[in-house]
N, C-alpha and C positions, 0 to 999 in steps of 0.2 A: 703095655708099654707106654700109654698116655702117663700113668703116675711117675714112670722113671724119667719121662721127658721133664714133668713138672720138678721133681726133685733138681734136675740139672740145671733147668731154667733159674731155680732159686739160688743157685749157687751152692749148692749143698751135696755134699761128696758123698757116695753112699758106698763105693767098693773100688779100690784102686782097679782091680781085674776089669771092671766092667766099664770103664771109661778111658784107663792108660793115661790118664792125667794125674799131675802132681799134687800132693796136699799143700804144697805153696801157694796154690791158686784159689783153694776154697776155704769159705768162711766157717763151715760146719762140716763134721763126719758124723752121718748116722749108722749107727751100729749096734747090733744085738747084744745084750748082756753075757749071752752064752759065747758069742764070739770073742768079745773082750776078754772073757775068761779062756777061753780054749787057746787063743793066738797070743795070750799074754802081753796085750797091747801095753806098751811103754815108749818113752822118748820118741814121739812122733818125728820130729824135725831135728835137725842138727843146727850148730851155731849159724852155720852160712844161710841155712834155709830160713831160720827165723829172721834173720837181718835182710834178707831178700821181701820177705814177708812186710816188715817195718818199712823198709824202702819203699814199698809198693801202696803205703799206706795202711797195712792191714795189722791186725793185733798179732803178736810173734807167733801164738799159736791158735789153729783152729779149734773152736768148740767141738768136743766130742760129745754127740747126743744119743741118748740110749733110752730105751723104754723098758720098764719093770713095772708090768701093772701091779704086782703083789709086793713090790719092793725086795725081792728075794736076790739082790745081788750078793756076788761074791765077794768077800772083802779083800782077797790077796792079789787083785788085779794091779799089776805094778803101775799103771797109768795113775792111780789113786796116791799114789806117793810121789809123783813128779810134780815139783814145786810149781812148774811153769804151766802145766796140764789145767784146762778149763774143761769140766763134766759137767753136762747138763742131764738130769735125770727127769725123765717123764714118768708119772706112776698115777695111780688111783689110791694107794695106800697112805696111811699114816705112818710117821715112824723115821728113825734116823737114816740117812744116806752114808754109806760108808766113806771115808776119807782119811787117807794118811799123810796129808801135806799138800796134795792136789786142790785147786779152786773146785767144789762140789756143791751144785743147787739143786733142787728137786721142785719142779712145777707139779702141782697135784691137780688133778682133774677131779671132777664128781664122778661118781659110777657110771659108766657108759660113755663118757666124754672123751676118753683117750682115743683118739683118732688122727690119722696120719695129716689129715688138713689142718686140724687143731695144733698139732706138733709143729708143723710147717709154720703155721702163722706166728707162733710163740717164738720160734728160731728167729724169723725175719724181724717181729716187733720188738722183741726184748735182747736179742742177742745180735742183731746186725747182719744177719745171714741175707744175702743178696740174691 
């Protein structure tokens, strides 16, 4: 439970069902690559929700953060083709990060350095997650 509280205090949204809150309010979503593929993540917010975020001083879309230690992400995730999507991939592997139009960035950790505290710190420092 301590880790979940840390995520939520950081303003990082983990799962809609875990908090019942809206994506409009959060800086980042932390989701596994298998979940991105299985649930076919795409169009996280509609135009009104993006406008509400901008009106609150946030970026139009939250950052979607995912972890792929070996960088073996499926390439057919619809989110990767969304031009307004911002996807942050955390990995220990070298190689290309798939994208078909979304803004996608990889942060590579040295072997053994890919930990939740390190990911959260990067999201706070580099992606503005509060």
